[in-house]
N, C-alpha and C positions, 0 to 999 in steps of 0.2 A: 305752475310749479310750486308756488307757495302753498296753495290749497292741498296739493298732493302730499307735500312734506308734512303739513300739519295733521292731515288725516292719518298718515302712517304713524306719527308720534302718538296721537290719541289712541290708535288701535293697539300700539305696543304697550302703552300704559295700562289700558284696560285688560289686555291679555296677561300682563304680569300679575295684575290683581287676581285674575281668575285662576291662574296656575298655583299661586301661593295660598292655597285654601285649606291646608292642614297644619297642625302644630298646636302649641300651647296657646291658651287664651291670652289676648292682649287687651286689658281693660285699664282705662285711665280713671283716676280719681281726683276729686277736688284738691287743689294744691300742687298737682304734678306739673313739672316743666319738661317739655320735649324739645330738644335742640336737634336740628337737622342741617346737614351740609351736603352739597353735591353740585353736579353740572346743571346749569340753568340756561335755557334758551328763550330768547324773545323773538317772536315771529310776527311782524306786522301784517295786517290784513288790508289796510287802506292806502290811500294816496292823497295827493294835494288837490286843492281846487285848481281849475284851469288857470294857467299863468299866461294871460293874454299879452302881457308886456313882452314876453319872449316870442310867442306866436300862438295862434288859435290851436287848441287841443293839447298844449304843452302841460305836462304834469311832472311831479317827482314823487318818489316813494323810497322808504327806508328798507334796507336789506336785513336779513336775519342776523342775529348776533348771539354769541355764547359767552358765559362767564361763570364765576363761582357764585352759587346761590346759598343763602343762609335763611332758615326759618326758625322761629321760636313760638311755641304754643304754651300758654298758661291756662290750666284748667280751673275755671271759676267754680264749676260743679262737676259731677261725674260725667255729664254729657255736653256741657257748654264751655267753650274755651275762647280765648282771644289769641289770634295769630298775627305774627309780624313777619313780613317778607323783607329781606335785605339782600344786598349783593355787592360784589366787586363791580366797578363801573362797566357797563356794556358799551362797545364801540360799534357804531353803524355806518356803513357807506350809504349815501343818499344818491340814488340813481335817477337819471332822466327817464321819463316814461311818456306814454301817450304819443303825440306827434313828434316828440324829440327823443324817442327811445334810443336812437342811434348814437346819442352823445355820450352814453356810458355814465360813469360816476362823476358827479358834479360837486359833491361836498361830503363831509363826514362830521359826525358828532359823537360825543359820549353822553350817557345819561344814567341816572340812578332812579329806580322806581319804588321807593319805600311804600309798603302797603299794609294796612291794618284791617283785619277781618274779624267778625264774630263767627265762630264755628260751632256747628252741631256735630257731635261725635256719636256714632252708632256703636255702642258696646255690644258687638255681635256674639260674644262668647267663643270666638275662634281666634286663631293667630292673625286673622285679617281684620284690620280696624279701619273702616272707611269714615269719611267725614265730608261735610260741605260747609261753605261759608260765604259771606257777603260783607262788603265794607267799602273802604275809601282808599284810593291811590293818589299819591302825589309824585309827579315826575319832574325832575330838574335836569335841564340840558346844559352842557358846558363843553369847552374845547371845540367849538364849531369852527370848521375850516372849509373854504371853497377850493375846488380843484377842477381840472379839465376845462370845460367850456366856461365855467364861472370863476376860474382862478383869478385872484386879485380882488374880487368883490368881498364885502363884509357880510357875514351871515349871523343873524341872531334868532334863536328859537326861544319863545316864551315858555315858562314852566306851566304845568298842567295839573288840574284837579279833576278827578272823575271817579266813577264807581268801579268796584272790583267784585268779580264772582270767582269762587274757588271750589275745587273738589280735590280730594286726596285720599291716599290709602297708606297705612303703615302695616308692616308685617313683622311679627315678633321673631327675633333671632335668639332669644334667651338672654338672661342676665341684664334685662332692661335695654338691650341693643335692638335696633330695628333697621330695616331697609324701607324706603319710602318712595312714593311717586306722587307728584302734585301737578295740578294744572290750574291756571288762572286765565280769565278773560279780563283785560283792563281797558277802560275807556280813557284813551290818551289822545288829546287833540292839542296842537300847538299852532300859534301864529308865527310864521316865518317871515323875516324881513331881510331882503337882499338888496344891497346898495345898487343903484342904477336899474333895479328891476321892480322893487316895490314889496308890498306885504300880501301874504296869502295864507289860508288855513291849510294845515296838513293833518289829516286823520290817520293816526297810527294804529290805534285799536288792536293791540297785539294779543295773541295767545302766548302765554308764558308757561313753560314746562320745566320741571326739575325732577331729577332722579338722584337719590343719594342714600346716605346712611344717617342714623340718628341715635340719640341716647335719651332715655327717660330718667329724670332726677326726682 
């Protein structure tokens, strides 16, 4: 189900870029600032190591989450920019999976994934302005709570550092306003510690998508 949802979102993002192919040219120049805001979704692709302390084959995984996303790009040259991803905290349910999938939701957490990327912008000479980027993600987890089968246990998720890959497209609406679509792949792994269970690694490795509006300054 997660893979299907992610593929649909990727397809929608690409289709939006293809249909918005006419209009005035949107070219960025050195010194420009581009601020964007919109709906952002975090869709994990991984799960945890086997948690043998519970039972063989037991794993957990994080559900998708949506929040308000914010991005800022500073153009160092006409083609090279520095991008920053920020957001209102995302709240994820953590579900039992593998051999214990029937236990449902066993915990929840909030997280913030600030990300910095170096971007290359393709000044295409049209209203459509694509770009790609790569950089570093830092993810901090907080407000961890256990529930369901793990209710009453203490949960701690360590912060994560990892690489980030990015692609995006802006579309000129005139008067320096734009609509945008962006997608990132973030390398997020955390060590989870649950009292009376032990520690284990959780690979989250999400796709992050954002669709919104922006302004060039």
